[in-house]
C-alpha positions in Angstrom: -107.5 -217.4 225.3 -104.8 -215.7 227.3 -102.1 -213.4 225.9 -99.1 -215.4 226.9 -95.7 -213.9 226.1 -92.3 -215.4 226.8 -89.6 -213.4 228.6 -87.1 -211.5 226.6 -83.9 -213.7 226.8 -81.7 -211.2 224.9 -81.1 -209.0 227.9 -78.0 -209.6 229.9 -78.1 -209.9 233.7 -76.7 -206.9 235.6 -73.1 -207.6 236.5 -72.5 -208.1 240.2 -69.4 -206.9 242.0 -67.2 -209.8 242.8 -65.3 -209.8 246.1 -61.7 -208.9 246.0 -59.2 -211.9 245.8 -58.0 -213.0 249.2 -54.4 -212.1 248.4 -55.4 -208.5 247.5 -54.2 -208.8 243.9 -56.2 -207.1 241.1 -58.7 -209.0 239.0 -57.8 -210.5 235.7 -59.7 -209.3 232.6 -62.0 -211.5 230.6 -60.3 -212.5 227.4 -63.5 -211.9 225.4 -65.1 -208.8 226.7 -62.3 -207.3 228.9 -64.5 -207.0 232.0 -63.1 -207.9 235.4 -63.4 -211.6 236.3 -63.6 -213.5 239.6 -60.0 -214.5 239.2 -56.8 -212.7 240.3 -54.4 -211.6 237.6 -52.0 -214.4 238.7 -54.6 -217.0 237.6 -53.2 -219.2 234.8 -55.2 -220.1 231.7 -58.1 -218.5 230.0 -60.1 -216.2 232.3 -63.7 -215.4 231.5 -66.2 -213.2 233.3 -69.3 -215.0 234.6 -71.4 -213.9 231.6 -68.9 -215.1 229.1 -68.4 -218.3 231.0 -72.1 -219.0 230.9 -72.3 -218.3 227.1 -69.3 -220.5 226.5 -70.9 -223.3 228.4 -74.1 -222.9 226.4 -72.2 -222.9 223.1 -70.1 -226.0 223.9 -73.1 -227.9 225.3 -75.1 -227.5 222.1 -72.2 -228.2 219.7 -73.4 -231.8 219.3 
């Protein structure tokens, strides 16, 4: 019998630096965690960082 263990899924991936917006404007803050997003500040609507976007997609996909 092998000692099989599943990977720890509670750790967050290390944030990667997103490239600067093409127009040179600063990044918008994530509305949930206040980290920089991939969107410029001029982006309209709710802006989420990649981690919060992923979590929101998981949450809404499982909401039945």
